[in-house]
N, C-alpha and C positions, 0 to 999 in steps of 0.2 A: 757531649754536654754532661758535666760532672757536678752534682749538687752536694758532694760530700765535703766535709772540712778536713783540712790536714790534721795530722797528729798534734802539731803545735797549736792550731786553732782550737781544736777540742780541749786541749789542756787549758788554754786561756778561758774558754767558756766555762769549764768545770770548776776552775779555781775561783772565778768570779762568783758562780753560783754558790760554792761553798762559803766564801767570805760573806755573801748576803745572808745566807741561812744561819751562819754561826755568829756573826758579829752585828748585823743590822736588824734582822727580824726580831731578835729577842728584845729590842727596844720598843716594839710596837705597842705593847700594853702601857708603857710609860707615856708614850705620845698620846694615846687615846685618853688616859687619865688626865693629863695635863690640859688637853683641849676641851674635855668636858668641864673642867674647872675654869675655863676661860683663859688659861695660860698658854704661852708658846709651847709647841710640841716638845722641843728639845732645846736645852741650853746650847748656844753656838759652840761652846767649848767642847761639847760631847761630839759634835760633827767634826770639829777640827782634829780631835783625837782619833776618830775613826779614819779620817783621811791620812793622818800620819801613820797609823797602823797599816793601812793599804799601801802607803808608800814604802814601808819597810818590807812589804810582801812583793814589791816589784810593780805595783799598779799606780803609776803617776803619769799624767799627761797622755791619756789613752790615744788621743789623736794629734798630739803635739810633735812637731819635728824632732828628731834626735839630737839636732844641734842645740836645741834648748832643753835637753835632759828628758824629753818625752819618750814614750813607747812607739809612736808612730805606727799604730796598729792598722790605720787606714779606715775608710768609710764602712766597709763591709763588717769588720770585726767591731767597730764602734757601735754599729746598729745592733749586733749581737749582745754586746756588753750592755747596751741600753735596755734590751729586752730582759736581761737578768736583773738589772737594778730596778727595773719597773715592777718587779714581782713583790716589792714592798712599798708601802706608802711613806715610810720614813724618808724625809727629804735629803737623801744621801746621794752624792755623786763623787766620783773619783777626782781628786785635785789635779793641779798642774796643767790647767787648761786656760786658754784666752780666746776671746771672740775671734773668728777667722779674719775679720778686717783689720784687727790690731797688727797683723803681720805686714800691713801696708805702712807701718810706722817707719820714719827715717831713723837713722842711727841714734840720735839724741832721744827721740821719743821711745825707742825700744828700751833704752836704759831707764827712762822714767815711768813708762807705762806697761809695755809688753812683759818684760822680764819680771818685774815685781808682781805683776798679775799671775804669771805662770807659777811663781813661787809661793803664791798665796798670801803675799804681803799687802796687796792692793785688791780692791773690788771694783769692777766696772759695771755699767749698765748701758743698754742700747736704747736711745730715745728718738723715735721718729713719729710715733702715734700722737695725735692731738685730739682735742675734743671734736673738731670738725673734719679730721683727716685720719680715719681708721683704715678701713679697707682701701680707700682712695689716698694712697700715700702721696700722690702728686698734688694734693690740695693743701700741703703743709703751709702754715702762715708764720711760723717763727722766723724772725728776721735777724740777720747779722749785717751790720753796717760797718764798713771800714772806717777807722778813726786813726790816722797816722800809722803807726806800726801795730795797731791793735784792731780787734773786731769787737763791736758792742752788740750783744745778743739780747733780744726781748721776745718772749713768747711763753707758751705753756705746753707741756707734754702730759699725756695721761696713759694710765694702765702700763706703767713702765715696770717690768719685772726687775727686782733687785734695787729699785730706785731708792728705797729707804735705807738700804745698807751700804750702797756704793759710795766710794770716795772720789770717783771721777766718772764722767759720762761721756759717751760718744753721741753728741747731739747733732741733729741735722737741721740746718737753717737755710732759708732762702737768702742768697747773696746777690742775685740778679733776677728781680721780678719779671723782667721781660722774657727771660729764657725759662724760668721755673725749673721743672724736672729735667728739661733737655739742655743741661749745662749751667743751670742757675742755682743749684743746691750744693751746699758745702758741709762736710763733716768736721766737727771740732772736738778736740779732747779738752774737757773742761773739768778741772778740779772742783770739788765742793767748796773749798775755801776761796774760790774766786767769786762766790756769792749766790749760786743757785740754791733753791730750797725745795724740800720734798715734804709731801703729806701723804700718809697712808690712805688707801681706798678700801673700805670694808667690802668684802665680797661674800658670796654664798659658800664658797669653798675656803680652803686653808691658803690658797695663793694670796700673797699679800702685795699687790702692786702699788704703785705710788703716782701721784701727780707731781710734776716738776715745774717750778716756776722760775723764769729767768727775767729779771728786771735790771736792765742796764749792766749786764754781766760782762766785764771787760776781759777779752782773751787775747793773748799775744798771737801774732801771725805765725809764730813757730809751732802753735798748737793746731794748725790745720792738718787733718788726717788725709794723706793722699794729696790730691790737687784741688785748688779752688774751682768750684763748679762741677766736680766729678763725684760729688757726695751721693747722688741718687744711685749711681752705678755701685757704689760700695754698699748702700743700703740693700739693694736688690741681691747682691752677692751674699750679704749676711743672711737675709730672709730665705733665699733659695738654697744655699749650700747644705743647710742641715734640716730641711723640712721633713725629710724622711726619718729623722730621729724622733719626731713626735709620735707617729704610729708605732715606732719600735718600742717605746716605753708603754704605749697603750696595750700592745700585744702581751708584754710581761704581766701587766695588771690583769688583763682579761684571762690569761692562762691560770694565774693564781686563783682568781675568783671562781673560775670554772671548776678547779680542783676542790675548792671549798663546797661548791654546789654538789659535786659527785660524792664527796665524803658525807655531807649532810643528808643527802637523799637516801643513802644506805641505812642510816640509823633512825631517821625520823619516821615513826610508824603512825599511819592514819588508816582507820577503818580495818585494822588488822593486818595491814601490809606496810612494809617500807615503801615510802613514796617513790623510790626508784623503780618499783614494779609497775607504776602507772605510765601509760603511753604519753600523757600530757607532759610529764616531767622528762621522759626520755627524749621527746622531740626537742624540748628546750635545750637539753644537753647537747644533742646531736647537732642542732643548728648552730650552736655556739662554737662547737669544735670546727665545723666546716668553715664558718666565717673567720675564726682566728687563723686557721691554716692559709686561707686565701689572703688575708691581710699580711701574714708573715712573708709570703713569697712576693707579693707586690712590693713590700718594703725592702726586702733584700735585693730585688731587681733594681730598684731605684738607687740603692747604695752601691751596687755593682757598677751601674752606669757612671756614678761619680768616680768610682775607683779607676775605671777604664778611661777616664777623661772625656766621656761622651756627654752630650747635652742631656741632663737628667731632669730638666724642669717639668716636662709633661709627666714623666714617670713619678716624680716626687708629688705632683699635685694629685694623681690618681691614688698613691699610696696614702697620702695625708687624708684626703676625703674618705677613702674606704676604711682606714684604720680608726679614725675618729668616730665615725658613725657605728662601726662595729663595736667598739668598746662600749658605747652608750647602750646598744642593744643587749650586749652580754651582761653588763651590770644590772640592767633592769630585770633580765631573766633570773639572774642569781638572786637578786633581792626577793623576786616572787617565789622562787623555790624555798627560800628560808622563811617566807611568810612574815609574821609579826616580828620575829627576832631579827630578820634582815633590816627592818625599819628602825630598829633601836640603835642607840650609840654604844651598846655593849659590843657589837661587832663592827668591823671596819667597812662594811658593805655600803651603808649610807654615806660614809665619808667619801669612798670611792665614787659613788653615785654623783655627789656634788663636784668632786675634783675633775672627773672625766668629762663632765659637761663642758668644761672650758675648752677641751681640745677642738670642738667644733667652732670655736670663735677666734682664738688667738693665732697668730702667725698665718693669717689667711682663713677667712670663714668658709664654711661649706659652700656658700654661694660663689665666693670668689674662685674656689677650686673648680667648681662646675663651669663658671665663666671661662676660666683658662683652658679647661679641657675641651669644651665646646668650640672655643674660638680657634684653637690649634687645629681642630678637625675641619671646621668650616673654611678656614683660610689655607688649608693644605699644608700646614707646617708639619703635621704628622699624617701617616697613611695607615689605614686599617689593613690587618690581615698579613702583614709582613713579619714573620718570626725572625728575631735576631737583629732588628734594626731599631 
């Protein structure tokens, strides 16, 4: 059992860290100033310029197949890259990617949707959540009714990431109410100019989701993604494939904040001593380190299972639950160590506090992960105590 990275993998990790530290982190003060003034953190052009600079450095399409011009680093290295980019709150990600289910496009759809998305010319969003169907994705009510060679879609989606910026959506609608999720849900590729509308949803963090409204939106049959009735399987593939990426980014943020706490504890003097001398502070630092390391290996194990073609659903649920709750505990301790300064908007800790709270909700709440883990054990889908399975 070898836990080391190859020389090439270490080089990739170190190059990404250097790029984040030299090119992305210096933008953090500007982001904080803009957000304090009620403006967007960064102009979209700044992020596009960053992605172009990264592309010139060889980082484009981290997990995109080589046939589409990507690096195809695979799940394990993608998770490690996410840990590095997670060390900054600047909303930066390497370009050249597309949602995994877009690779189900037929040849015509690839030319219209997949390839332009990879090239950064188009922006997509994934829309399955509805006001009455969040964790219970099987309860979606958006309907698509066949009308000649078209489908007419009516319904509403909510909390859609990128919904305000996207120019097309992968929307899931019921096409056979009798079958529902068991063969009656279809995924459609729907351009914004086909008639759907979006409205921003204010949140406690900087994440800007949207509600999407479909009123008699007419979509040609050629825009069905995959097969009619097979949409729920595509949705579960989208949700499950990258679930381990959520704790990966959380690990990067937690490590960055813990280092802030360590540095601050050494220089903050109280009652004649640096607070790092006090056991209460030391224990918060130690507990955070232990929890971060545990989350890291659970996350890398889930990514490894994906890379090896093994069923990673159970491992990903464990990693997501553990990583999300870990990050919330760590940011709370870091804020406590910084005292009143941690609570101000002068430092990014309170921002992370709000941002990381989302991890326990989206792409499967804590409760859904616990339900999945317990169900797998109770039904015998996984067995305890078997190393390497």
